[in-house]
N, C-alpha and C positions, 0 to 999 in steps of 0.2 A: 433689811434695808438696800442689800445689793439687787433684787427683782427691781425696787421699786424704781431707785436708780435708771438702773437699764430700759428698764420704762421709757422713764422720765428723756432719757438721752436719745432714746429710740424713737420716742415722739417730735425730739429736737431734731435729728437729723431727719425725718420724715416731711416734717415743715420746710424745714431748709429745701427737701428734694422738691419740694410743690410751688415754692415763692420763689424759685431758680426756674423753676419751669423744668426741669430734667425726668419728670414724672410724668412728660406725655413725649409720647414716641415719636410724634412728628418732628419734634424741635431735634431730638436726638439725631434722625433720619436725614434732617437738612446738614446737623453737621457732619455727617458723614460723605454728604452730599457735594465734593469738593467743586463737581463740575457744573453744578446746575447752580440752586437757591441755596447757596453755602450759609450757614449762619454759626458763628464762630463763638456765641455765648458761653456753649459748653467747655470751652476751651479756660477761658476764666472760672469758671467754676470749678474745672479740675486744679489749675493754679491756687486758686485758692483754697481749696484742701490740700493740697504738697504745701502751703506756704502756713494754715495750721497743724500739721502732721508733721511737718519735717524735726522741729527739735525735739518734740518727745519721745519721735522713733529712733532719733540719736543715739538721744539717753538711753532709751532702753537695752538697743546693740550695741551699746558701750558696756553694759553692766553684765559683770557673770552669772547674776542669777535678777532680771529684772522682774521688777512687783509694781501689780496696778499700785492706785494712790489708798486702797483698800488696803493692801498686804496680800492681793495673791499673785499666784506665780502669772508670769506672761508666759506660756509655751511660743518661743519663737523659731521659724525652721531652721532645721540644721544642716540641711541640703542644699545646696546653691550652685547644682549643677543644670546645666542647660541641658536636655537629652531630649529626646522622641516625643516623649509622654509629654512634657512642659509645652514643647511645641503645635504638639496636635491638640492637645487641651485649648491652647491660648487661638487657633485655626477657630477649634468647632464652637468657640465663646464668642469670637469677631463675628461668626458668619449669623449666628444667635442671637447676637445684637443687633446687627446690619440687618436681618430680614425682620424683627421685631421689633426693633428700636427699644427694645426692653432691656433691663439689665436684674439681677437677681433683688435689689432693697424697693428700687421704683415701681416693680411688679407691683410689691404690697401695698406700696402707696396708691395706686390704679385704684385697689378697689377699694380703697377710701374714699377716691375720688369719683365712685360708682362705677368705672370701666369695668365691669364684672368679665369681662372677655380676657383679661389677664391669667386669669384660673387656668385658662388654659396653658398658657406657659408654666404658671407654678404648678400644675401638673406634670409637665414635662421634664421642669426642673428637679422635682423630687425624684421623678421617676431614673432621670441622670444620675444623680447622688446615690440612689439605692444601687443600680446596677454598677456604676465604678464601685462602691463600696464590696457590692457582691463577687466579683471577677477581678478586682484590683486587689480584696486582700486587704483593703484599710478599714481604718475602724471607727 
């Protein structure tokens, strides 16, 4: 049942990305182009996502042992330090997002929309995760 719900909610998320246009790399790149043909619609999508997620996240971080609706433990990050790894990772993510106009979730929806060029991005993303786990000792 848990996998069925994950599939359904993942599908709902993908549909939301498609309807909002956030699967379209051009729309994302236009959001990042503040001196040219700037498109602020991504900011409204982000604000909508924050509004929906704010209260559940606040409830989760205030509980000693937060759990999902099905009783599974929520593993919240314990490290809240801003260090060089976080800054470097943020810069790399931002550069990749700015060049491609794609971040991980929309990359998968792009394949569903027939944009098979997103496979290059997904392969690079998976390779980056593998390299990080191999050399940073992450599990």
